[in-house]
C-alpha positions as CSV (number, residue, x, y, z in Angstrom):
1,M,-56.0,107.9,-83.9
2,Q,-59.4,106.8,-81.7
3,Q,-62.2,108.1,-84.0
4,H,-65.6,108.9,-82.0
5,N,-68.9,108.2,-83.4
6,V,-72.1,110.3,-82.7
7,G,-75.5,108.4,-83.2
8,L,-77.4,109.9,-80.3
9,S,-81.1,110.5,-80.9
10,S,-83.1,112.6,-79.5
11,A,-86.0,115.3,-80.9
12,A,-85.5,117.3,-83.8
13,V,-84.1,120.8,-83.0
14,S,-84.5,122.9,-86.4
15,A,-79.9,124.3,-87.2
16,G,-78.7,125.1,-90.0
17,S,-76.6,122.8,-92.2
18,A,-73.1,124.3,-92.2
19,R,-71.5,125.7,-95.3
20,I,-69.1,122.9,-96.6
21,G,-66.2,124.0,-98.7
22,K,-65.6,123.4,-102.5
23,A,-63.0,120.9,-102.5
24,P,-60.6,121.3,-105.0
25,R,-61.4,118.4,-108.4
26,D,-59.0,115.2,-108.1
27,P,-57.7,115.3,-111.5
28,R,-58.3,111.1,-111.1
29,I,-61.7,111.4,-112.1
30,D,-60.7,113.2,-115.2
31,V,-58.1,110.6,-116.4
32,F,-61.5,107.0,-115.7
33,R,-63.6,109.4,-117.6
34,G,-60.9,110.1,-120.4
35,L,-60.5,105.3,-119.9
36,A,-63.6,104.9,-120.3
37,L,-64.2,106.8,-123.1
38,I,-61.6,105.2,-125.1
39,M,-62.4,101.9,-124.3
40,I,-66.5,102.6,-125.5
41,F,-64.4,104.3,-128.8
42,I,-62.3,100.4,-129.1
43,N,-65.5,98.8,-128.1
44,H,-66.5,100.1,-132.1
45,V,-63.3,99.1,-134.3
46,P,-63.6,95.9,-135.8
47,G,-60.0,93.9,-135.1
48,N,-59.6,95.3,-131.6
49,P,-57.0,92.8,-129.3
50,Y,-60.7,92.6,-127.2
51,E,-62.0,90.2,-130.0
52,Y,-58.6,87.9,-129.6
53,L,-59.6,87.4,-125.6
54,T,-62.2,85.2,-124.5
55,I,-63.8,84.3,-120.9
56,R,-61.3,81.8,-120.1
57,N,-58.4,84.9,-120.9
58,L,-57.5,86.9,-117.9
59,G,-58.7,90.5,-118.1
60,F,-62.2,91.9,-119.6
61,A,-63.3,89.6,-122.7
62,D,-64.2,93.5,-124.1
63,A,-64.2,96.9,-124.0
64,A,-67.6,98.0,-122.5
65,E,-66.5,95.4,-120.0
66,A,-64.0,97.9,-118.8
67,F,-65.9,101.1,-119.9
68,F,-68.6,100.7,-117.2
69,L,-65.1,99.9,-115.2
70,M,-63.6,103.3,-115.0
71,S,-67.1,104.6,-115.1
72,G,-67.5,103.0,-111.6
73,I,-64.8,104.4,-110.6
74,A,-64.9,107.8,-111.7
75,A,-68.4,108.7,-110.5
76,G,-67.0,106.5,-107.1
77,L,-64.1,109.6,-107.2
78,A,-67.0,112.7,-107.7
79,Y,-69.8,111.7,-105.0
80,T,-68.2,109.8,-102.1
81,P,-66.2,112.3,-100.6
82,R,-69.6,114.3,-100.5
83,F,-71.2,111.1,-98.6
84,I,-68.3,112.2,-95.9
85,E,-67.7,115.2,-95.8
86,R,-71.7,115.5,-94.6
87,D,-71.7,113.1,-92.3
88,R,-68.2,114.5,-90.8
89,L,-68.7,117.0,-87.4
90,R,-65.0,116.5,-86.6
91,H,-61.8,115.5,-87.6
92,G,-62.3,111.7,-86.1
93,L,-66.0,112.8,-85.7
94,W,-68.6,111.3,-87.6
95,R,-72.2,111.6,-87.5
96,L,-73.9,108.0,-87.7
97,D,-77.8,109.3,-87.0
98,S,-79.1,111.9,-89.3
99,D,-81.3,113.2,-86.3
100,V,-79.1,114.6,-83.9
101,D,-79.4,117.0,-82.5
102,P,-77.3,119.6,-83.0
103,F,-77.4,120.3,-78.6
104,S,-76.1,117.2,-77.7
105,V,-73.1,118.0,-80.1
106,P,-71.1,120.6,-78.1
107,P,-69.3,117.7,-75.7
108,Y,-67.5,115.6,-79.0
109,V,-66.7,119.4,-80.2
110,T,-64.3,120.1,-77.5
111,A,-63.3,116.3,-76.1
112,P,-61.7,116.0,-74.2
113,F,-62.9,118.5,-71.8
114,P,-66.9,118.8,-71.1
115,A,-68.5,121.5,-72.4
116,Y,-72.6,122.1,-72.2
117,V,-74.9,124.8,-75.2
118,S,-75.4,128.3,-73.1
119,F,-75.5,132.1,-73.9
120,W,-78.4,133.2,-76.4
121,S,-79.1,129.9,-78.0
122,A,-80.1,128.5,-74.7
123,L,-81.3,132.1,-73.4
124,A,-83.7,131.4,-77.0
125,R,-84.4,127.6,-75.8
126,H,-85.9,129.4,-72.2
127,D,-87.3,132.0,-74.4
128,M,-86.1,133.9,-72.3
129,V,-85.4,135.7,-76.6
130,E,-87.2,135.8,-79.4
131,Q,-84.8,135.9,-81.5
132,I,-83.1,132.0,-82.4
133,P,-78.8,132.5,-83.6
134,R,-78.3,131.3,-86.3
135,Q,-75.1,129.6,-84.6
136,I,-74.9,127.5,-81.3
137,F,-73.5,128.8,-78.4
138,V,-71.2,126.6,-76.7
139,A,-69.4,126.9,-72.5
140,S,-66.7,125.7,-72.0
141,V,-63.1,124.8,-71.0
142,D,-62.3,124.2,-73.6
143,R,-60.2,127.5,-75.0
144,T,-62.9,130.1,-77.4
145,R,-62.9,129.5,-80.8
146,R,-65.5,128.4,-83.5
147,V,-66.0,125.2,-84.9
148,S,-67.9,124.3,-88.3
149,T,-69.4,121.0,-88.1
150,A,-72.3,119.0,-91.5
151,I,-74.5,119.7,-88.2
152,G,-74.1,123.4,-87.5
153,T,-71.9,125.6,-86.6
154,Y,-70.3,126.2,-82.5
155,S,-69.4,129.4,-81.4
156,I,-67.4,127.8,-78.3
157,H,-66.2,130.1,-75.5
158,H,-63.9,129.8,-72.5
159,L,-64.6,129.6,-69.0
160,A,-63.0,129.7,-65.7
161,P,-63.1,126.4,-64.3
162,E,-65.0,127.7,-60.5
163,L,-67.4,129.6,-63.3
164,F,-68.3,126.0,-64.9
165,D,-71.8,124.0,-63.9
166,G,-75.2,125.6,-64.1
167,Y,-76.3,123.4,-66.6
168,R,-78.7,120.1,-66.8
169,G,-78.9,117.4,-69.1
170,S,-77.8,114.0,-70.5
171,E,-75.3,112.4,-73.2
172,E,-78.2,112.0,-74.8
173,S,-80.2,114.7,-74.8
174,G,-77.0,117.4,-75.1
175,Y,-76.6,119.7,-71.6
176,L,-78.0,123.1,-71.2
177,A,-77.3,125.5,-69.0
178,T,-80.2,126.8,-66.5
179,P,-81.6,130.4,-67.3
180,E,-80.1,132.4,-64.7
181,K,-76.5,130.9,-65.6
182,A,-78.0,131.6,-69.7
183,L,-77.9,135.1,-68.6
184,F,-74.9,135.0,-66.5
185,D,-73.0,133.3,-69.1
186,T,-73.8,136.3,-71.4
187,V,-73.6,138.8,-69.8
188,Y,-70.3,137.6,-68.1
189,I,-68.1,136.8,-71.9
190,R,-68.9,140.4,-72.2
191,A,-68.3,142.3,-69.7
192,P,-64.1,142.1,-69.6
193,R,-64.5,144.2,-72.7
194,S,-66.7,146.6,-70.8
195,A,-68.6,145.6,-73.9
196,R,-72.7,145.9,-72.4
197,V,-75.3,143.4,-73.4
198,Y,-78.4,144.6,-74.3
199,F,-81.2,142.3,-74.3
200,P,-84.1,142.4,-76.6
201,E,-87.5,141.8,-75.0
202,L,-85.8,139.7,-72.4
203,S,-88.6,137.3,-70.4
204,L,-88.3,136.1,-67.0
205,Q,-90.2,132.7,-66.0
206,E,-92.1,133.3,-62.5
207,N,-89.9,130.7,-61.4
208,F,-86.2,132.8,-62.8
209,D,-84.3,133.0,-59.5
210,E,-82.4,135.9,-59.4
211,R,-80.2,134.5,-55.8
212,Q,-78.5,131.9,-58.1
213,V,-77.2,134.6,-60.2
214,E,-76.2,136.9,-56.6
215,E,-74.6,133.1,-56.5
216,W,-72.5,133.3,-59.8
217,I,-70.9,136.6,-59.3
218,Q,-69.3,135.5,-56.2
219,R,-67.5,133.4,-57.7
220,I,-65.7,135.7,-60.1
221,A,-62.5,136.4,-58.5
222,T,-61.4,139.1,-60.1
223,P,-62.8,142.3,-58.2
224,R,-63.2,144.7,-61.1
225,L,-64.9,141.7,-63.2
226,R,-67.0,141.0,-60.1
227,T,-68.8,144.8,-60.5
228,L,-68.4,145.1,-64.3
229,V,-71.0,141.9,-64.8
230,S,-73.2,142.7,-61.5
231,R,-73.9,145.8,-63.5
232,G,-74.9,144.1,-66.2
233,L,-76.9,142.0,-64.7
234,T,-78.1,144.0,-62.5
235,E,-79.1,146.5,-65.6
236,A,-80.7,143.6,-67.5
237,L,-83.2,142.3,-64.6
238,R,-84.4,145.5,-64.4
239,R,-85.8,146.5,-68.3
240,A,-86.0,142.8,-68.5
241,S,-90.2,141.5,-67.9
242,R,-91.6,138.8,-65.9
243,A,-94.1,136.4,-67.0
244,T,-97.1,135.7,-64.7
245,H,-99.9,133.1,-64.5
């Protein structure tokens, strides 16, 4: 399987690291540690076999050398997986740059499907809501799921192909929904369950274009869903405050 290396550099974004589950204990660690202790004991026993070995012989000339080897192997078994897991984003995907922007990772997590940051995460980035979600919300044509990585947890939500647009960015900085699309996406994914979306202190910038929101509504193929989304967005826009200069 092809492996991808993520080493993007961009502005740092604060995001909590994903919690990595505790791995089962490797029994080989205890075996090599036990052998190392045996080497220590042998090294202090007069007449031990190592006394008859010289540097011309094959093998170790002293039990202390075997001790250091066993200790090194045990330490490698114990700590190497921790460093590997720390920088693994998913199977076959590794982080090379510690300053990777969490918003630039979604296209790699959902590959080969495209993705962009939207919903509550994009609303917060555009200063439309005050609360910053702990997980990163992602729109994609990939299936809906949640992915935990060393950088953060990504909540991926499926969008129909005809609605997958309305974002800006680059491969280096990541792709982010426009303010209008972020608001639309947030209402859209809740509408099929007839669930009302509550936006605490939703704030719209002066240049927020409601016509773009209406254009997205008209792209919805199902009449009933179109009505539900339109109703939810109308209510959200009515309650929102608008920035003025």
